[in-house]
C-alpha positions in Angstrom: 3.7 -29.1 5.9 3.7 -32.2 3.6 6.6 -32.8 1.3 4.3 -32.4 -1.8 3.2 -29.0 -0.5 6.8 -28.0 -0.1 7.7 -29.0 -3.6 4.7 -27.2 -5.1 5.5 -24.1 -3.0 9.1 -24.1 -4.2 8.1 -24.5 -7.9 5.5 -21.7 -7.7 7.9 -19.3 -6.0 10.7 -20.0 -8.4 8.3 -19.3 -11.3 7.2 -16.0 -9.7 10.7 -14.9 -9.0 11.9 -15.8 -12.6 9.0 -13.9 -14.2 9.9 -10.8 -12.1 13.6 -11.0 -12.6 13.3 -11.7 -16.4 14.9 -8.9 -18.5 13.7 -5.9 -16.4 15.3 -3.4 -18.8 13.5 -4.8 -22.0 11.7 -1.4 -22.2 12.9 2.2 -21.6 11.9 4.2 -18.6 8.7 6.2 -19.4 7.4 9.5 -18.1 6.0 8.5 -14.7 9.2 6.4 -14.0 11.4 9.4 -14.7 9.2 11.3 -12.3 9.9 8.7 -9.6 13.7 8.9 -10.3 13.9 12.7 -10.2 11.6 12.9 -7.1 14.0 10.5 -5.3 17.1 12.3 -6.5 15.8 15.6 -5.3 13.5 14.4 -2.5 11.2 17.2 -1.4 8.0 16.8 0.6 6.6 20.0 -0.8 7.2 19.0 -4.4 5.6 15.6 -3.8 2.5 17.1 -2.3 2.1 19.4 -5.3 2.2 16.3 -7.5 -0.4 14.5 -5.4 2.2 12.0 -4.2 3.0 10.7 -0.7 6.5 10.3 0.6 7.1 6.7 1.7 8.0 5.2 -1.7 10.1 8.1 -2.9 12.0 8.2 0.5 12.7 4.5 0.2 13.8 4.9 -3.4 16.1 7.8 -2.5 17.9 5.6 0.1 18.1 2.8 -2.5 19.7 5.2 -5.1 22.1 6.5 -2.6 23.3 2.9 -1.9 23.2 1.4 -5.3 23.0 4.2 -7.9 20.4 4.9 -10.5 21.1 2.6 -13.5 18.0 1.1 -15.1 18.5 -2.4 -13.8 19.3 -1.1 -10.2 16.2 1.0 -10.1 13.9 -1.8 -11.3 15.6 -4.2 -9.0 14.1 -2.2 -6.0 10.6 -2.9 -7.3 11.4 -6.5 -8.1 12.6 -7.2 -4.6 9.3 -5.7 -3.3 7.3 -7.9 -5.7 9.2 -11.1 -4.6 8.7 -10.2 -0.9 5.0 -9.7 -1.6 4.8 -13.3 -3.0 6.1 -14.7 0.3 4.1 -12.5 2.5 0.9 -13.3 0.4 1.3 -17.0 0.7 2.0 -16.9 4.5 -1.2 -14.8 5.0 -3.4 -16.8 2.6 -2.3 -20.1 4.3 -2.9 -18.6 7.8 -6.3 -17.3 6.9 -7.4 -20.4 5.1 -5.2 -23.5 4.4 -2.3 -24.9 2.4 -4.4 -25.6 -0.7 -5.9 -22.1 -0.9 -2.4 -20.6 -0.2 -0.8 -22.5 -3.0 -3.6 -21.8 -5.5 -3.6 -18.1 -4.6 0.2 -17.9 -4.8 0.1 -19.5 -8.3 -2.4 -16.9 -9.5 -0.4 -14.0 -8.0 2.9 -15.4 -9.3 1.6 -15.3 -12.9 -0.6 -12.2 -12.5 0.3 -9.8 -15.3 -0.7 -6.8 -13.2 1.6 -7.9 -10.4 4.5 -8.7 -12.7 4.3 -5.4 -14.5 4.4 -3.4 -11.3 7.1 -5.6 -9.9 9.3 -4.2 -12.7 8.1 -0.6 -12.8 9.8 2.2 -11.0 6.6 3.3 -9.3 4.9 2.8 -5.9 2.2 0.4 -6.9 4.1 -2.9 -5.8 4.7 -1.3 -2.4 1.1 -0.2 -2.2 -0.1 -3.8 -2.7 2.3 -5.1 -0.1 1.3 -2.5 2.6 -2.4 -3.1 1.8 -1.9 -6.8 2.4 0.0 -6.3 5.7 -2.5 -3.6 6.9 -5.4 -5.9 6.4 -3.5 -8.8 8.0 -2.8 -6.7 11.2 -6.4 -5.5 11.2 -7.8 -9.0 11.1 -5.4 -9.9 13.9 -7.1 -7.2 16.0 -10.5 -8.6 15.1 -9.4 -12.0 16.4 -7.5 -10.8 19.4 -6.7 -7.3 20.6 -3.2 -6.8 22.0 -1.1 -3.8 22.6 1.5 -4.9 20.0 -1.3 -5.6 17.6 -2.5 -2.1 17.8 1.1 -0.7 17.5 1.8 -2.8 14.3 -1.7 -1.9 12.8 -1.0 1.8 13.5 2.5 1.7 11.9 1.6 -0.3 8.9 -1.6 1.6 8.2 0.3 4.9 8.3 2.9 3.5 5.9 0.0 2.4 3.7 -1.7 5.7 3.7 1.6 7.5 3.0 2.3 5.4 -0.1 -0.7 6.5 -2.4 -3.8 8.4 -2.0 -6.0 5.5 -3.1 -4.9 3.6 0.0 -7.7 5.4 1.8 -10.1 3.1 0.0 -8.7 0.1 1.9 -8.8 2.1 5.2 -12.4 3.0 4.5 -13.2 -0.7 4.1 -11.5 -1.5 7.4 -13.5 1.3 9.1 -16.7 0.1 7.7 -16.2 -3.4 8.8 -15.1 -2.3 12.3 -18.1 0.0 12.7 -20.6 -2.5 11.6 -19.0 -5.1 13.9 -19.2 -2.7 16.8 -22.9 -1.9 16.1 -24.1 -5.4 15.4 -22.2 -7.1 18.2 -21.7 -4.2 20.6 -18.0 -5.0 20.4 -15.1 -3.1 21.9 -14.7 0.2 20.2 -10.9 0.3 20.5 -10.3 -0.8 17.0 -12.4 2.0 15.6 -10.6 4.4 18.0 -7.2 3.2 16.6 -8.4 3.9 13.1 -9.5 7.4 14.1 -5.9 7.9 15.5 -4.5 6.7 12.1 -6.8 9.2 10.4 -5.7 12.0 12.6 -2.0 11.3 11.8 -2.4 11.3 8.1 -5.2 13.9 7.7 -2.9 17.0 7.4 -1.2 15.4 4.4 -4.5 14.4 2.7 -6.0 17.8 3.3 -2.9 19.5 1.9 -2.9 17.4 -1.3 -6.6 18.0 -1.8 -6.1 21.7 -1.2 -3.2 21.8 -3.8 -4.5 19.5 -6.4 -8.3 18.8 -6.2 -9.5 21.3 -8.9 -6.6 20.6 -11.3 -7.2 16.8 -11.1 -11.0 17.0 -11.5 -10.6 19.5 -14.4 -8.0 17.3 -16.0 -10.0 14.0 -15.9 -11.1 14.4 -19.5 -7.4 13.9 -20.5 -7.3 10.5 -18.8 -8.4 7.8 -21.2 -10.2 5.7 -18.5 -12.2 8.7 -17.2 -14.3 8.9 -20.3 -16.0 5.5 -19.8 -19.3 5.4 -17.8 -19.2 3.9 -14.4 -20.7 0.5 -15.4 -18.0 0.0 -18.0 -15.3 1.1 -15.6 -16.7 -1.4 -13.0 -16.2 -4.2 -15.5 -12.8 -3.0 -16.8 -11.3 -2.9 -13.3 -12.1 -6.6 -12.9 -10.6 -7.2 -16.4 -7.3 -5.5 -15.4 -7.2 -7.3 -12.1 -7.4 -10.6 -14.0 -5.5 -9.9 -17.3 -3.5 -6.9 -16.5 -2.8 -3.9 -18.8 -1.4 -5.8 -21.8 -4.4 -7.5 -23.5 -7.0 -6.0 -25.8 -10.5 -6.2 -24.4 -11.7 -7.6 -27.7 -9.2 -10.5 -27.6 -12.2 -12.8 -27.0 -10.4 -16.1 -27.3 -8.8 -15.3 -23.9 -11.0 -12.6 -22.4 -14.3 -14.6 -22.5 -12.9 -17.8 -20.9 -11.1 -15.8 -18.2 -14.1 -13.7 -17.5 -16.5 -16.6 -17.2 -14.0 -18.5 -14.9 -13.6 -15.4 -12.7 -17.3 -14.8 -12.5 -17.9 -18.5 -11.6 -15.2 -18.6 -8.9 -16.4 -15.3 -7.3 -19.9 -16.8 -7.1 -18.4 -20.0 -5.7 -16.5 -18.1 -3.0 -19.9 -17.0 -1.6 -20.8 -20.5 -0.6 -19.1 -20.3 2.9 -19.6 -16.5 3.5 -22.1 -17.0 6.4 -19.8 -19.4 8.2 -16.6 -17.6 7.5 -16.6 -13.9 8.4 -13.1 -13.5 6.7 -14.7 -14.2 3.3 -17.2 -11.4 3.9 -14.3 -9.1 4.8 -12.5 -10.0 1.5 -15.7 -9.2 -0.4 -15.8 -5.8 1.3 -12.2 -5.2 0.4 -12.7 -5.7 -3.3 -16.3 -4.6 -3.9 -16.2 -1.2 -2.0 -13.0 0.2 -3.6 -14.1 -0.9 -7.2 -17.6 0.6 -6.7 -16.1 3.9 -5.4 -13.4 4.0 -8.1 -15.9 3.3 -10.9 -18.8 5.5 -9.9 -17.4 8.2 -7.6 -13.7 8.9 -8.4 -13.4 10.0 -12.0 -9.6 10.2 -12.1 -9.2 6.5 -11.1 -6.9 4.4 -13.3 -7.4 0.6 -12.9 -3.8 0.1 -11.7 -4.5 2.1 -8.6 -6.7 -0.8 -7.5 -3.7 -3.1 -7.4 -4.0 -2.7 -3.6 -7.0 -5.1 -3.7 -5.4 -7.6 -6.1 -4.3 -10.0 -3.3 -7.9 -10.2 -1.8 -9.4 -10.7 -5.3 -7.0 -13.5 -5.9 -7.8 -15.1 -2.5 -11.5 -15.1 -3.4 -10.7 -16.9 -6.7 -8.6 -19.5 -4.8 -11.5 -20.0 -2.4 -13.9 -20.4 -5.3 -11.6 -23.0 -6.9 -11.4 -25.0 -3.6 -15.2 -25.0 -3.5 -15.4 -26.9 -6.8 -15.8 -30.5 -5.6 -14.6 -32.1 -8.9 -10.9 -32.2 -8.7 -10.2 -32.4 -12.4 -12.5 -29.5 -13.2 -10.9 -27.4 -10.4 -7.4 -27.7 -11.7 -8.6 -27.4 -15.3 -10.1 -24.0 -14.6 -7.0 -23.0 -12.7 -4.9 -24.0 -15.7 -7.0 -22.1 -18.2 -6.9 -19.0 -16.0 -3.2 -19.1 -15.5 -2.7 -19.7 -19.3 -4.8 -16.6 -20.1 -2.7 -14.6 -17.6 0.5 -15.8 -19.2 -0.7 -14.7 -22.6 -0.9 -11.2 -21.2 2.5 -11.6 -19.6 3.9 -12.6 -23.0 2.3 -9.4 -24.5 3.9 -7.4 -21.7 7.5 -8.6 -22.5 6.9 -8.3 -26.3 5.6 -4.7 -25.9 2.1 -5.6 -27.3 -1.3 -4.3 -26.5 -0.2 -1.9 -23.8 -3.3 0.0 -22.5 -0.9 2.9 -21.8 1.1 3.6 -24.9 3.5 5.9 -22.9 5.1 2.8 -21.5 6.4 1.6 -24.9 8.1 4.7 -26.0 11.8 3.8 -26.8 13.6 6.7 -25.1 16.8 4.7 -24.7 16.9 4.3 -28.5 16.2 8.0 -29.0 19.1 8.9 -26.7 21.4 6.5 -28.4 20.6 7.9 -31.8 21.5 11.4 -30.6 24.6 10.2 -28.8 26.0 8.2 -31.7 25.4 11.1 -34.3 26.1 14.1 -32.2 29.0 16.5 -32.3 30.8 18.2 -29.4 28.7 21.4 -29.3 25.3 20.0 -30.3 22.2 21.2 -28.3 19.2 19.0 -27.5 15.9 20.9 -27.5 13.1 18.9 -25.9 9.5 19.9 -26.3 8.0 19.3 -22.8 9.9 19.2 -19.6 8.1 16.4 -17.6 8.6 13.6 -20.1 10.9 14.5 -22.9 13.5 16.7 -21.2 13.9 14.6 -18.1 14.1 11.2 -20.0 16.7 12.5 -22.4 18.7 14.0 -19.6 18.6 10.7 -17.8 19.8 8.6 -20.7 22.3 11.2 -22.1 23.7 12.6 -18.8 22.8 10.7 -15.7 23.5 7.2 -16.9 25.0 8.0 -20.3 27.4 10.8 -19.0 27.6 12.5 -22.3 27.4 16.1 -20.8 25.0 17.0 -23.5 23.0 20.2 -22.9 19.3 19.5 -22.8 16.8 22.4 -23.1 13.1 22.4 -23.3 10.2 24.7 -24.1 8.9 25.1 -20.6 11.5 25.4 -17.8 15.0 25.5 -19.2 14.4 27.5 -22.4 16.8 28.0 -25.2 17.4 31.2 -27.2 16.7 29.9 -30.7 18.3 33.1 -32.2 21.6 32.4 -30.5 24.2 32.5 -33.3 26.8 30.5 -31.4 24.6 27.4 -31.7 25.5 25.2 -34.6 23.4 22.1 -34.5 20.1 21.4 -32.7 18.4 18.1 -32.0 14.7 18.9 -31.7 12.7 16.1 -30.0 8.9 16.2 -29.7 6.4 13.8 -28.2 2.8 12.9 -29.1 1.4 14.5 -25.9 2.6 17.9 -27.0 -0.7 18.4 -28.8 -2.3 18.7 -25.3 0.7 20.2 -23.5 0.9 23.2 -25.7 -1.5 25.5 -27.5 -2.5 24.5 -31.0 0.3 25.4 -33.5 2.9 26.1 -31.0 5.2 23.2 -32.0 4.8 24.1 -35.6 5.9 27.7 -34.8 9.1 26.4 -33.1 9.8 24.4 -36.3 9.3 27.5 -38.4 11.9 29.4 -36.2 14.4 26.6 -36.5 13.9 26.3 -40.2 14.4 30.1 -40.6 17.9 29.9 -39.2 18.9 26.3 -39.9 18.7 23.6 -42.5 16.7 20.4 -41.6 19.3 17.6 -41.9 17.4 14.5 -40.8 14.2 13.3 -39.2 13.4 10.0 -37.5 10.0 8.9 -36.2 9.2 6.3 -33.6 6.0 4.3 -33.2 3.1 5.4 -35.4 -0.1 6.2 -33.4 -2.0 3.6 -35.4 0.3 0.9 -34.1 -0.9 1.4 -30.5 -3.9 -0.1 -28.7 -5.5 3.3 -27.8 -5.8 4.2 -31.6 -8.3 1.3 -31.9 -10.5 2.5 -29.1 -13.4 5.0 -29.6 -11.1 7.6 -27.8 -9.5 9.9 -30.2 -6.7 11.3 -28.1 -4.3 12.1 -31.0 -4.5 12.9 -34.7 -4.2 10.1 -37.3 -0.8 9.8 -38.8 1.0 11.2 -35.7 4.0 9.5 -34.0 4.9 8.9 -30.4 8.3 10.6 -30.8 9.9 12.6 -33.6 13.7 13.4 -33.6 14.8 16.2 -36.0 18.3 17.4 -36.6 18.8 21.1 -37.7 22.1 22.5 -38.9 22.9 26.2 -39.1 23.1 27.2 -42.8 26.6 28.6 -42.5 28.0 25.7 -40.4 
């Protein structure tokens, strides 16, 4: 490798590492992250299957917590290390599949990818999903080139790990099976690769069947509650490419950046087709991005764009190939600079909590817990509305990392007797999603009971609905004038 290549590689890697290590606790944990923490703390395969989750990530996170604890920084460091490892693996594979130039360009795009950076700092399985997807396809292509016993063993192990990370991993596996089947039919090739894929399918089938049995109807009936599910397939098809390029922290109507980035991506994807007849690997990459996006947009209604992070490395490789196919050197690196700049604008939005597609991720639960902790008395009770988000996040910040020994109740699992005369003060914390979690008027009825026995002392509201990106979309998920979080303090009248 030339000295210039080494210098460029080092600079890009440092940039990618810095962006992933930069202030990982700038935002509070949100509901899904709390679910990861509690699932790892009380690891149970049965509970995971009921929640449509596979065990690999939560098992690894459980080991990590046992070794290093569950402070916010420590938890996010686990994902950061996965993200940094993915950068190195990605470069080595891109360089092996193509050359140094494609490897460096692709690494630069992945290092500054807002989608990759976000999920390198999130306590969820998506960074691991991307890494296993990349490794699985690498071992698969090794078998395409040369079939060895160890090649089959590694493909089997990594593919099982991939499929046990997230249910959408099956989309990558389907692509591999399609490619192997077509290759076998067209060239009358050895069927052992397809046979190994059948073996992988047999190993994971019981878990997939169990998840579908437990969750299929509830998921399909609940898709209307998922913002992305309301769009028609053709719009979802475009939005997935949008998220792969600019992540989840840029408004689609921010045309100053969206249009240039979109035009560049379209141009580069078309340019990548130039050598598709002479390079079968490029055709494989196209299968890996087109088939999952098509299925996700037109077949699987519950799809969220972030689930497709497993195809992000292959999408970026095609962009890098397209850039290399631009003969004018100045134009090539101008387009790369513009695309990276647009990505960094989205990264800036991410760290400044702007234009989040999922407003749940900007809820300041750390600040809410701090408000309660700083103003509470020894016998105060905290009453959370729902269990999954409010109760668990408050318990995490108040008791797991805060160690305040504050009693946290909720309206679903650990219920509180509101007529208990020994209770003196109650902190009532509600969330914007309560309007769908509970029947209409239920939260108001709880307030009425509290006001009957207690005197409202204070109320603090966090993040008006109108300040979030979703309020500007034609998806009316919540009432105008509502807030993401409301914290109320009630004091018994005779206390």
